N, C-alpha and C positions, 0 to 999 in steps of 0.2 A: 494347418490353416483352419481345419474344422474346429479344433480345440480352442484356438484363439477367438473364433467367432462366437463360440458358445460362452467363453469367459466374458467377452465384451457384452454380449446380450444379457447374461445373468447380472453383471455389474450395473448396466443401465436399468434393468427392472428393479434391482435392489434400491437404487437411488430414487427411482420414481415412486416406489412404495413408501419410502420415508418422507417424501414431500407431500403426500396426500393428507387431507385434513378430514376429520370425522364431522358428522353433522352437528355435534355439540352435546354437552352433558346436560342432564336435567337436575334442577335444584328445586326443592319443594317451595311453593309460594303460599298457597292457601287451599282450604277446602271450600268448594263451591256447591251451593244449593240453589238451583233455579226452579222457579215455577212459571209455567206458561199456561195461561187460561184461555179457553176457547168457549165463549158463551154461544149456545145454539139451541134451537128447538126443532130442527129438522136435519135431515141428512146432508151430506156434502163434504167438501174438503176445506179445512181451515188451516191457514199458514201463518207462521211467525218466524222470527229470526233469533238465533242464539249467537252471541258474539264472543270470540276468544281474542284477547288483545295481542298486538304484535309482540313478538319475542317470547311468547308463551304457547304451551300446549295444554289441552284439557284431556284428562283421562276419566272418562265416564265409567262409573262403577255400578250405577243403578238408574233405571228409568221406570216410573210407575204412572199409569193412567188412572185417574179417580173421577167418578161421577158425583155430582152434588146431591142427587136425589134418586129415588127408585126409577130406574130406566126400563122401559119396555121396548124391546128392539135389541139392537146390537151395536156396540162400539166397534168400529172397524179396526184400522191399524194406525199405529203411530210410527213415524219415520224421521230420520235425520239424514239429510242429503240423499234421499231416496233409498236409504238402507233401513229396512224394516226392523224396528226395535221392539214391537209388540203387535200381536195380532190375536186378541182375545185369548192369549195363553196357548195358541196353536203352534206358533213358530218360536222355538227356544232361541234366546238371544245369547250370543257368546260375548261375555264381558272380559276385559275392558274394551271400550270403544275409544280410540284416540282421535281427537280432533285437533288439527293444526290451527295456527292463528288465522283469523278471518271470520266472515259471516257464514253461518250454517243454517240451512232451511229446515225448520221443524214443521211437519205436517201431521194432522190428524184427519183421518177420513172416517165418516160415519155412514153406515148403510141405512139406518132408520133409528130415530129416537122419539119416544113419547113418554112423558112423565106425568100423566094425569093432570094436565093443566099447569104444572109447576115449571118454571124456567129450569133448564138443564145447563149446568156449567161443568165442563170437562177440564180438569187440570192435569198437565203432565209435570211430574216432579222429577227433576234430574239432579243426581248427586254425583260429584266427581272431585278430582284433585287437580289443581292447576299447578303447573310447573313452569319455572323460568328456563329458557334455553340459553345455556352459558357456553360461550365459545372457548 
């Protein structure tokens, strides 16, 4: 009886594993370069949105924060969905960063900025590869 129960259980598990479906395969769609600009002359948090279309995923391979002029003070951190992607070079970022379809919040937080009277513009450049999710 014990052997029959084991065989039946094994057979049911084998059929169940054959009927499961994977999440889908990835098919290259395009290379994406996004620039998000945050004009500011004072500290604070600036927020914008990065969109990934339905049926796609974005593999981020690089994120860079650039200032438009000589900045006195400190650029804080950049984050996507509250995941720190830059902190003045202090926190190493592990790439790639995978983003599923949907809206993703991009934040830049500044502790202090002064540029000798010139307006400061901080740009976050995001490079990545967009894939189609194929079932």
